[in-house]
Each structure stands twice: as structure tokens, then as C-alpha cells.
N, C-alpha and C positions, 0 to 999 in steps of 0.2 A: 750930316753924319754919314759915314761910310756904311754901306750895306754888308761889308765884309769884316770879319774878325781879325784877319791877318793883312796888314798893310805895310807897304814899303817905307812910307814917310815917318812912321813912328818907331823905326828900328835904328839901332846904331850900326854903322858900317865900318869895316876894316879893310885895309889893303894888304894883299898877300902876293908873294911870288908864285907863279904857276908851279914851279918845282916843289913848293911847300904843300901844294894842294893835290897835285897829280904826279903819278908816275908817267913820264912822257916817253913814249916809244916811237921809234922811226918805222914808217911803213916799209914794205919790201920792194926793192928796186927790181921789178919784174916786168916782163913782157906779158901782155894779155894772152891767156891760153886761146886756142882755136875756139870759135863759136860752137855752142851746142844748144839743143832745144830743151833739155830736161834737167839742167843744172839746178841745184838747191842752195849752193853756198854763194852769198853775195860777194861781188867784186866792187870795191869802193875806189872811186877816182876823184879827180879835182872838178867836181860838178856842184852846181848850186841848186840841184833839184833831186827828186826821187830818193830822198834820205841818203844821198851820196852814192847810191847804187847805180852802176852802169851796166852790169851784166850779172848772170848767175852761172856758176860752173859746178861740175861734179868734183868730188875729192880726187878721183883718179886723174882727171884732166889737169887739175892744179899740180898734183904730185909729179906728173911726168913732164910738165912744161918747164924748161929751164929759164934762167934770167933773160937771156936774149933770144930764146927760141931754139938754140942748139948748144952743143958743148957741155961743159960742166953743169950739173944740176944740183941745186941746194936741197937740203932735207925739208920735208913737209913742215916740220916744226918751225922753220923760219918764215914760212909763207902763210900759215894759219894763225889768226889772232883770236883770243878768247872774247866772248861777248860781254855784255854788261859794262860797256865803256862808252866814252864820247869820242867820236872821230872828227878831227878838224882838218879842213883842206889847207895846205900850206903853199899851194901853187895854183895857177889858173884862177879859179873863183876862190880867192884866198879868204880865210876866216869864217867859212860856213861850217857849222858844227851839227852833228847828227848823233842821236843815241842808237847804239847797236846792241840789241838784246841777245843775239845769237852769234856763234863763231863766224868769222868772215876772212876774206883775203883782201889785200889792197895794194895800191901802187905806193911809191915813195912820195907821192904828192899828198899823202894823208898821214897825220899824226894821231895814233890811238892814245887816248888819255884814260888812265885808270885811277880812280879816286883813292887817295891815301887816308888812312886812319878812320874810315867810315865805309859802311856798305852802301854802294850806289844803288839806286832804283830809278825807275823811269820818271818819277815825280821830281826827285832831286836833280836828275839829269836835265829835265826841261828848264829848271831854274838856272842851272849852271850854263846851259847852252845860250840862254839869253844874255848872261853876263859875258861869256866868251865872245859872242858875236859883236859886242860893243867895240871890240878891238879891230874890226874890219877896216875902219877908217885909217888905221895906221899902216895898212898893207895894200895900198893901191899903187898903180903905176909900176907893175911888175916887181914889186918888193915882196920877196918870199918870206914865209913864216916857218922856216925849217926848225927842227927841234932845238938846235943850238941857240937860235934867236928866241924861241918860245920860252926856254928856261930862264931868260932874263925878263920876260914879260910879267906884268902884274895884273891882278884881278881884284875888283871890289866886291865884297860879299857881306851880308848881314852877320852880325856877331853876337855871341852870348855875353853874359856878364864877365866871363873869364877871357874874353877877347878871341875866342875860337870861332870858326865858322859855325853858324847856327843852322845845321842841316835839318833839324826838326821844323824850324820856321819855314825853310825853303820847301819842304815836302808839304806842309799844311797850306802854305800859300798857293801852291799849284793845285792841290786837291780841291781847295775851296773855289778857285776860279773855274776849274773844270766842272765841278758839280753845278755851279751857277749856269754855265753855258749849256750843260746837258739838260738842266731843268727847264731852261727856256725852250730848248729843242723839243723836249717831251711835251710841253704845253702846246707848242705849235702843232705837233702831230695829233694831239687830241682835237684841236680845231679842224685840222684837215680831215680826220676820220669822220667828224660830225658833218662837215661840209659835203663830203662825198659819200654819204651814207649809202651802203650798197648791200643788199641781202641776196643777190643772185646765187644760185647753186648750179654747179656743173651737172649734177645728176638730174636736176629738174628741167634743165634747158634742152630744147630740141636741137638736134645735130644733123648736119647734112654732109654728103660726101662730094668732094671736088677734086679735080685734077690740079696738081701743082701749077701747071701752065695756065689754068684759069684764074689763079690767084696772083701769080708772080710773073714778072719779066725777069728772065735769067740771063745774066751776063757773065762772061768768063774772066778769070784772072789772067796774069801774064807771067810766063816763065822768067825767073831771075835766079841764077845760080849763086851760091855763097861766094864764089871767087870774084863775082862782079858786084857784090854788095859793098856800098860805101857807107861807113858809119854816119849816123845822123839822128834826127828826132822824129822821123815819120815811122809809125808802126808798120811792120811787115807781117801780113797774115798768112800763116802756113797751115798745113793740114794737121793741126795739133788739137788735143783734147783738153789742154790746160792754158792758163794765162790769157783767157779770152781769145785764144787763137794767135796771139802775138808771139812770134818766134825771134824777132830781131827789131832793131830800130835803125833806119837807113836814111840816106839823103837822095837815093835814086828817084827818078821820076819815070812813069810810063802810063799807058792808057788805062791801067786798072785802078788808078787813083779814084777813090770813092768815099762816101760817108753816109751816115743815116741809113744803114743797110744791114741785112743779115748776110754773113759769110758762111756758106754751107760747104763742108768738106765732101768731095766726091771720091777722094783717094786718101790713103793714110788712115786717120781716125774717121772713118766713113760716117756721114750723116751728122756728126758733131757740128754744131753751128753756134755762132755768137753774134750779138748785136754790136755794131760799131757806129757810135754817134760821131766819132772823130774821123778826120781824113787819114786814109791809110792805103797802102798798096797790097794787092792780093796775089798770092802764088797761083800758078796754073792748076794747082790741086784744089783750089777753092772757087766756088761759084758765088756770084753776088745776086741776092734776091731783093728785088724792088716790088712793092705791091702795085698791081695794075690799076685797080679801080678805087683806090683809097690812098689818102696821104700816108706817107711812110712815118707813121706815129710810133714813137718808142714803145709805148705800152702795148700796142697791138702787135708789133714785131716780137716783143718778148713773149707774148702769149703764143704766137705762131711758131716761135723757136721751139717750144715744148711740144707742139703738135707735130712738127717735122721730126723731132727727136724720137717720137714713138715708132718711127720706121726703121730705127737702127738695127733691130734684130733681123731684118730682111737682107741686110747688106754686110754680112760678115764673111770671113774666110776668103778674102781677096775679091769679093764680088763688088765691083765699083758702082758708085751712085752717079753715073755719068749723066750728061745733060739730057740725052734721049730718055733714059729711065726716070730722071727727075720730072720731065714734062708729063710722062704718062702716069706717074705715081699718084694715087689718090690719098687724100687725107680727110679726116672728119673735123669739122669746125662748127661752132654754134651758129644757128641760123635765125633769121627774122621770120615772122608769119608768112612773108612772101617767098621764103626759101632762099634768100640771099644771105651771104656771110654777115653775121651780126657783129660788126666791128665795134659798135658802141658798147655791147656787152663785154667783148674782149678787153677793151680799154678800161672799163670800170672795174671788171673783175681783177685785172692785173694791178691797177692802182690800189684797190682795197687790200689786196694781198701784200703789196710792198709796204704800204703804210703800217699794217699790222706787224710786219717783220721789223721795220724801223723802230716801232714802238717797243717791241720786245728787246731789241738791241739797246735802245736808250735806257730802258729800265735796268738792264743788267749793268750798264756802265754807271748808272747812278749809284747802284749798290757798291761798285768798286771805289767810287770817289767819296762816298758818304763818310 
């Protein structure tokens, strides 16, 4: 007997034309605006990852950038699409679908779909996305799924007794599955918290003062101008205070390639620093910090990230945190009875804090899906 109340096998299904279910819009045939660091509006392209998002841009940048980069410019209303819709790639990685909650801009390789005759939400969208992506097999070998072809496509959905799409079932089906997964995750966190029981306190712990050069080996980044960047999948770390320091994704290679490291800004957003478990390239405005006498443990580095960040108020008003000052700068860290950095304490404290945060997040999500 199924542990779920809502199951696919005990439902009646009907076949519908896409055009009967969705308002199918064409994306905007536009050239990507120039890259920028602090954009907030998603740009969607023909990709199979990152929820379809390839960049973020500001409204001003999107507005002033024309279709081909010069000449006549179309009004902003043609470039910005309302959120609460499903976007489907019609070229490149054809047939991938993503729910977009907020307004966005996109290329003509994306079809925004707006649900007819019912209010879309993220639960219904998840169900519909699964049904839409069943069509991917029909669009291989460079066969595009442009709006004119999509209007002739069909989709199978669970139906009510009246033969209409059963959106209530779709929503409840997704909510029930998500609740079950989150409950499993919540139970796992309880076991992890019990396994790594930790009662250490920062206030009660002894602390010692060390120079940064005693704790870390500091390596430089490498200058790479925007004009020489080639689009790709490798994160590029700049002197930013947001997005984990990632300012672009590139395919360039140079000697700054690194991973499992703290990237510390000495220019720009000075002293801001982020942990990078993945391979990435670093700007010449960012230094790479590797622990000297301890394994580069994620949890330890996250603890030390906050220790380093305490120095931020010393390096404001264009006062750079250059390598010489980094080496001399002292920081306070927890110590063992022998006066050495207590990396075990740092690891256990960070793990305990993260597990409690995850637990709180899981409980909030459980309420959402209940």
C-alpha cells in the first residue's frame, strides 16, 4: 500500500493541446547586455542548468541595450516578462523547463508559458514542468521547439470528473512528496545533531592572538580584464561583497586556478571573503588563503572567514588590505591548552551552528508544505 494519499496511477488522465493550457509567448530576440556585477534581473537562455539563468542585469542596462547592440532600441516592455510562469528552452538544450517567480528578461531561445484559467503557483509549476519535459525526446538532433511548433504540441495531465486539468491534485501531489522528503531530511538532521553533540561556547573558550601569516599561506590572484573574458562554466572571483564573490563565469585559464580556499578581497569590498570548495579563477584584487599547519577543512575555513571579517572596520576609505598588511595583521582565534589554534573546536562549533541552521530551515519548509 502506498504511503502517499495522492498517486499518479489512480488518476484519470487527459490529453490537451499546449495552447489550451498555456498562453505561449515568444522570448525577445536580443543581444546580451554588457556584463555587470550587481544586476538583479535574471537573463534566461538556452541552458540545462541554473534554473535557466545565465546572467543577472540591472533594469537600466537592459533598457539601454538594443537588439543587436546598436541602432534602434525596443521599449523595455518588450524585453521584461512577468514572473509566475514556466520558461521552456526551444533551442540548444531543448525542452528544459523552469519556474520563474519574479520578472525576468530572456533570449528568443526561451518560450515563457503563462497558465490559462487557473492561478499558477510553484507547486503546480513543478508538476507541469515534469509533464513538459517529457517532450524533450521529440526535440533532439537540432529540432527546435519554437512557439509555432509548441502550439501544436500536446501534454498529458490528470483530470477532474469534468475532464478539466486537475490542478488541485497536481498541487497536493507535489506538496505531499516535498513534505515527505523534508521530513526525511529533518530526521537526518536530528541524528546528525545527536551524533555531533557540542556544547562549546565562544565566551568560555580561551582565545589567542596570531598574525595572519602564521595561520595562512597567501597566494595572489591574476589580472583578467572583462574584454578578455570568454564565457564558460568556471566561476571568476572578483572583489565583490555578494554572490559568494562570483562576478562572472568564464572558460579562461591561468595560474590563479584554485579550490578549497578562502578568497579574501584586498581591494574593492575590502576584507570581504568567501569559501570556495569548487575550482575557480581569482582576480588580482583577491588573495587566496590556504591554512599552513592544518588541512583546508571547510568548517574551519568558514569559522576563520568570520574571524578575518572582524578586521573590516580597519580597512575602509580606500585603505587597501594588501599582502604586506595581511601578513602583519593579527587576529584572535580559539586556542588549545598549549596555546595553539584549536582547529577541532572551530570545526565542531561551525558544524553545530550549521546543523541548527539547517534544522530551523527544514522546520520552516515543513510548515510550508504541510
